[in-house]
N, C-alpha and C positions, 0 to 999 in steps of 0.2 A: 605548482608546476613540476614534472617528474625532472629527477636530478641522477646523476649517476650514483650509484649505491657503493660506498664503502666495500671492499672485499671482505674485512671482518663481519659488517652488518648482513651479507646477503649471505654468508658462510653460517652465521648464527641461525639466521630464519630458513635456512635450507636443512640445518641441522633438527632444528624443531619440528619442522614437517615431517622430516625422517621417522622423528620418534614417535610423531602420531602416525605414520606408517606409509608415508606417501613421498614419490620423488617428485622434484620440482618441474613440474611440465609446463604451468602456464609462465608467462614473462612476467618477473617480479619488478615493474617499473612506476607503480604509484607509490606515490608521498603519503604520507599521514594526512595533510591537507585531503587530496585527491581523495582518499578513504572516507573522511568526514564529507566530501563533497557529495558523493555517490548519493547516500541516505538522505541529505539535505535536500537534493534534487529530487528525490523520490518523494521525500516528504510533501515538497511544494508546495507553499501557501499560495501560489499563483494558480495552482490547480485545484486542489481539495477546497479550499476556501471560495473559489469561484463557482464549481462545478456541482457541490453538495449543500450550497447555502440553500437552496430552497428546501431541503429536506429538514433542517431547523428553524427556518420561516415557516413552515405550514404545520410543524409540530412542537409549538411551544413560543414561537415567535422571538423577539428580541432576547427574554431571559435566556433561552436555550442556547444563543450565542455570547451572550456579555456574560453570564454567569456558568453557563455549561462548558464554553472552551477552556475558560482555566482550571474548573473543577476535574474533568477528565484528563485535561494534560499533566496535570498532578500524577494521577493513577498511571498513565501510560509511560511517565517518567519512570516511575517506580519499577515498573514492566523493563525499561531499557537498562536503568541500573543492574538490575538481575540479569540481563542478558550481556551486559557488559562485563560482568565478573566471568561469565562462561567463556566468550569469545577471547579473553584474555588467558585461559587455562586451555582451549582447544582452537586456535586459530587456522581454521581449514575451510575449504570453498563449500564442503558440506553443511557448514555452520551448525544450524539447531538439530537437523535430522542426525547429524554425526554426534553431537553432544548427548541427544536422547540414547542413542545405540550404545555409547561410552558409558553413561552415567548408570542405564537400566540394561535392557534385553534387546535383541535383535527385534522383536515385536515392537519395542518402542520407537524403534529407529525407523521402522516399516510405517506406521501410522503418521509419525511426525514428519517424514520424509514426504508423504503424499498428500498430507494438509497443506504443507508448506509450498508444493509445487503447484496444487488448485489454487491457493492465494495468490502466489506470484503471476499464473496466468492471469486470474481475476484482474489482478491490480493494474497490468500491463494493459488489458481489454479496456477497464474503466477510464485509466488515464488517457490511452487513445484515443477513445471513443469522445471523452469531455474535449479531448485537443481539436477534434473532426469539427464538433457542436462549435465551440467559438472561432474556428477558421472560418467556419461557413456564414458564421454571421458577419465577421471581419469582412470576407471577400463581398458578401451582399451590399456591405456598406460602399464598397468603392463600384460595384458592378450590381446595380437593383435588379439586372434580368437574371443573376444567378439566384435560384430560388433555395430559401431556406426550407429543406423536405429533408425526412427521414433516408431518402433516397440517397440524395444529396451527402448527407451527413455520412452514411455508411461507406459511400465511394471515397469520399475523403478520409473516413477511418481505415479504411484498406490500404490508401495509398500512402499514408502515415506509418501504419505497421509496417508497410514494404522497406520505405526508407529507413526507419530504425532498424530493422535487420540488417540493410544494405552496410549501415554505418558502423554498426557493431561487427559486421564481418569483413570487411575492409579497411577498416580505418582503427585497429587497435589501439596503436599508439596515441592517434586522435583523440579517442575516447576520454582519457585520464585528463586531457587538456580540456575538452569539452566540458567536463565535470567541473573542472575550476572554474570555467567563465560561466557555467550556471550558476554557480554559489552567487557571483557579483551582480550576475542577471537579476537573480530572486532579491537581493539585498537591495539593489539601486531600484530594480522595475518596481517592489512594491512600495519603497520611499516615493517614487514618483506617483503611484496610483495614491497613497496617501495625501502627498501634496495637492492632487487634483480635486481629492473629494473635500480637503480643508477649504481650498481658495475656489474653487469652481463654482459651487451652487450658490444661490442667491441667500438661500436660509438653510438651518440645520436643525434637527430634531432636539428634542430636550433631552436632558440628563435622565428624566424620569421616564421619557419614553424607550431610552437605551436598557435601562437597566430593573426596569419593573413592568414593562408592557407583555403582555401575553397574549398569543393568538392561538386559535385551535382551527386551521384550516384543513384538517386531515380527514374530515367527514365522520370521525369516531365521537362519542358522546363526552361530552365536557365532564362526565362525572370519573371518565376515567383519565382524564388529562394529566394528573400529577404521577400516576402509576402506570400509564401506558403511553399517551400522547407524546409527554415531554421526553421520556426515556429515548423514542424512536428518534427525535430532533439530535440527540447526542451523536447519531451516526457522523453528522458533520466533521466532528473531532476524532473520533475514532478512527474514521475513514483516512481522514487528511494525514494523520501522524502515525503512519504505518510505512511498511517498507524497509525500515531500518535494520533490519537482518540484513541488507543489502552490505553494510560494512564487515560480517561475518564471509559473506559470499566472495568478496574481492580479497580477504586476508592472505590469500595465498598469492597475490598480485602485488600485495603493499609490503612497502620496507618497515621493519620494527613491528610486525603484525602485533605482537603479543601486547604493547601498549597503545599503538596508534588506531588499531582497530576497536579496541575497549572504549577510548577517549572520543573517537570520531561518532561512535553510536549513540553514547547519552548526550553528547555535545548537539547532534544533529536534530534531537527530540526538544532538547531547552531552548535553542534558539528559534526552533520553528515556532514553539508555543508562543515565545514572546513576539516574533514577528506576526504570527497568525491571529493573535489577539487585537494588537495594533490595526491590522489591515481591517478585521472584521468590524472592530468598533466605528472604523470610519464608513465602512457600509452603511452601518446603523445610524449614523449621525447625518448620512446625504439622503437616507431613505424617507425624504418628506412626502412624496406621493404613495401613500400606504395602497391606497385602490390599485395604482398603476404595477405595484408588484403582485398584490393578489389576483390582477387580472391574468398576469403572466405565471402563475402558480407558485411565485417565489422566486421567480427565475431573478439572478444576481445584475443580470444585464438592464432589468427593468428600473433599477435604480441609476444606473448612468445615466439611459436615454431619458428619462423623465426629470433628471437634476442638473444634468450638465450640456455644455453646447454638442451637437453632433461631432465635431473634431475632437473634444477633451473626450467624449465618450469611445470614439474609435482609437484613440491613444490607449486607453484603459484595454479595449478587447484585444488590441495586437500584443501588448504587454503579456498580456496573460497568455494569449495562444503560443506565443515564443517561450513562454516558461514552460506551460504545458508539455511544447515538444521536446525540451532538454528533458523533463521529468519522465517522458515516455521511452526515450532513449537509454534514460539510467534505467528504468524498469526490465528493459530487456536485456541490458547488461545481468544484472542481478539475476533473473531469471534463468539465463542460460548458464550460468556459473553452479547455479543449484542443480539444474537438469544435468550437467555435464557431471558434478560431484555424486548424486544420486545414482548415475548411470554407471559412472566408474565402479561403484560397490554392486552392481547388478540388479538395482530398484526399479529398474523401467523396462518394459517388453523393447525388445531391439537395443539394449545398453550398448552394445558394441558399437551400433552405429551413432548413438548419442553422446558416446564418451570419447569419440576421436577428435582429436584437434589438428588444424593444418599446419602448412610450414610456417606459419606466422604463430603459430601456438594459440590459436583460436578456435574454439568449440563451436565451427561452424553449423554442425548437424544439429546442435542443442538449441541455437539461436532460431533455425528453420522451424523445429518441432513445436517449441515454446510461440512461437508467432501465430504458425496454423491454429494450434489450441485455442489462443484469444481471439483469433477470427472467429471460430465455429462457436465459441462460448457467446457471443456477443449477437448473434443470427437473431435472436427474439426481440432485438432492438428494432429491427425493421417493422416492427407491429406495432401501432400507436394505440395507448392505453385510451380508456374513453373519459378519464379523468383529466386529461391535458396534462398530467404530471410525468415525466419520464421513468415510469416505474421500473421497466426492463433495466434502465440505466441503474436504478438504485438497487435492483436485484442483484446486477453484477459488482456493485460495490458492497452488497452485504455478504457475497459469496468472498469476497476479497477479506473482508474485516474479520469473518468466520473462520474461514481457513487460514490465514496468516497467524489470529490469535491463539487457538488452540495448538498448532504448531509452537507458539512461543511457549503456552501452559505447560508442555508436556515435561520438555527439559529443566524449565523453573521449579516443577513438582519433584522432579527426581533428583535436581540439586538439595531440595528440602529434605528429601528422603535419606540423603546421601549421611548429612550433616558433616561431623568432623572426617570423615574419609574422604571427603573432597578434596583434592590437591589445588587449590588455587595459583592462577598465575600473578604477575606481577602486578596487576590491577584487582583489587579485592575490596569485597563489602565487608570484611570481617565479622564481627557477631551479629551485625545489623541485617545478615541475611534472612534470618528466620522471619522477623515482622515483615519484611519487605517481599519476601517471596509467598507470603501466606496472603497478604494484600493483592499482590499481582495476579494469583490463581483465581481467588473469588472475583475480583473486578471481570476477569475472561470470561469465566461461567457467566456472569449477570447478562454481560452484554451478548455473549454467544446465543442466549436464550432470547432475548428481545431480539435481534436480527433476523430471527428465522419467522419472526410473527408476521402476520398481515400489513401490509404497509399503507393498505386503504381499503373501506369497507367493501368495496367491489371485489376484492381479493381474498375475502372471506367465502369457503365453499360450502357454507351451511347457512341456516336460519338464525339471525342474531337473538331474535325472541323466542325460538325455540330449537336448540341447539340438536335436537334429536331428527329434526327434519332438516333432510339436504336440501342444497339448491336454494340459496338466497335471491331472490327476486333480481337484485342488482348484480348478480355475481358475473363476470366474466373472466376467462383465461387471459386476457391479455392484462389484467390487471394484478395477476397472482405474483405475490412474492415468491419467485423460484429458487431462491437460495437454499431453503431447505430441501427443495426436490435436487438439487446438483449436489449438496453436501451430504444429502441421505443416500443418493444412489451410489456416490463415490464411497462411503464408509461399509454400504453393503457388500458393494463389488469388491474393495479393497481388502475386506473383514474376510469375504468368503476366498478370494484368492489366497489370502495367509493361511487360513484355515484346511484348505484342500491342497494347497501346493507350497506357497512361497516359505512357510515355515519349515519345510524338508529342506531347503538349500539357500534361504536368505539369511546370510550369517552376520550382517551388518556391515561395519568398514572392513574393504578387502586391500591388506596391507600390498602395496607394491614395492616396498623396499624391505628388506629383512632385517632382523635385528642388529646386524652388522652396517646397516644403510647400503646394502648392496640390492641392485634391481631383483625383483622377483620375477622369475622367468614366465 
């Protein structure tokens, strides 16, 4: 919960922010727990573990989940620890974009900021769309006349997005309280789901099934299973455990940010990794009707409806839907703070508009900007893929993963390059930063390559037997992973913009206070 800030602590936070070049404009009312809570809520095991379960089920099966989750979680924790050191040194709302500009040159901050922005928009879009999907199902279970369709899901998605914008605009002080409530909802909600899946089904799968069984429902050949199909299944983990940069984006609103934000960042990953693995194992042990799950293209809801009574299945859908709603609310908060900070430094067209705060010290215009962008990005989800799997949703998920993790990689690499010239904050990795930063950068490069690849054979725009021949007979645009298109267009546009214009005027972070900590006119 929020609590009064001791004057000396408030002064210390304000002084540190002034040293970094900014006056205190946002309201610093968040506790360290609230800072941890926003990243924990955005990671949201009640969101990612449910909405992208099918990606791992179809691309690897149980082993992609039981073994893939802890393996990839370790790599993500290493990334998080590297970022914790950076947020301790530079606790600003600009977060990773600011770090890149500070440790490198304006061009590094420019590209990092845009990758971070598109990633945060995509995370918001994917979380709220997933929430709409589960809400559609939950409503249908109470009112069978309410059709489960792409149209209804998109309408609910729009309504949820608007609600999250309104909550963030008009309930600033309530947001930090809701973040805290969200943590306990995720903890106790996940515990209830696990308990239901332990005691509800009449039987369970064997240990052998959970830890050794593998599936390939991707449509790709089994010869590419270990080097292509299975890694695509890791999208479940890489997507679920992301968005933890929120701890940095709300650091200007957090008390004792240099230590609280650093701890909040890595702890949100650690506890989510443990809780998520337990939850996913419960899913697998309850998946006794494999054919039912396969028939619904790996949708996790098929596990609940095939192994539980209708009432218990509905309870799980409801718990997850509410958890996803909390998650989307937190995503909008993080996205708007980054938009505000990047605009404050002139990085976004119309930056004067997006960097304004209202009388409640809330970046209203930045909230609206991000939510509209999320709505536009998700428009392809209105078109059904021929495979039955939600490929447009997975494409948005891929955009989120690629955008965010590339944005994470740039400042981590720059910190590695700085070596001993880097001045750490109170939370530091010490000499271990070298090996950890290298691991983080390499993992992100590998992941980014995989997640721009086709997710289904029908999304391959050439003949697989003869790559020189365009137009595979199964090819359809609705099956295309449009993540590389979105990311590629963004890189091209932002790169040209930099080369032709921005390099002449974008100087990175703009100080709003001078060296004597007086406001800049």
